[in-house]
C-alpha positions, 0 to 999 in steps of 0.5 A: 154318752155323747155330748153336743157341741152346744154343751162343750161350747158352753163348757169352754165359754164358762171356763174362759169366763171363770178364768178371765174373772180370776185374772181380773180379780188378781189384777184389781187386788195387785193394784190395791196392794200397790196403791197401799204400798205407795202410801206407806213408801211416801210416809217413809220417805218423808220421815227419812227426809225430816231425819236428814234435815234434823241431823244436818241442823245438828252438825251445823250447830256443832260445827258452824263451818260445815257447808251443806 
């Protein structure tokens, strides 16, 4: 059975389009994940900053001569 060049070209083009679509999907999902992760890390950083401030204030109350 002989396959003509048009069929081979169509199959190759279809394969390339499917591969490109899969790569684009992976890239978009990665960007969405990074965006969600950035929000979580921002909240964590804020909580850590507030905790450090609270501890510093407690240290100042216990020993007012501390300089921070």
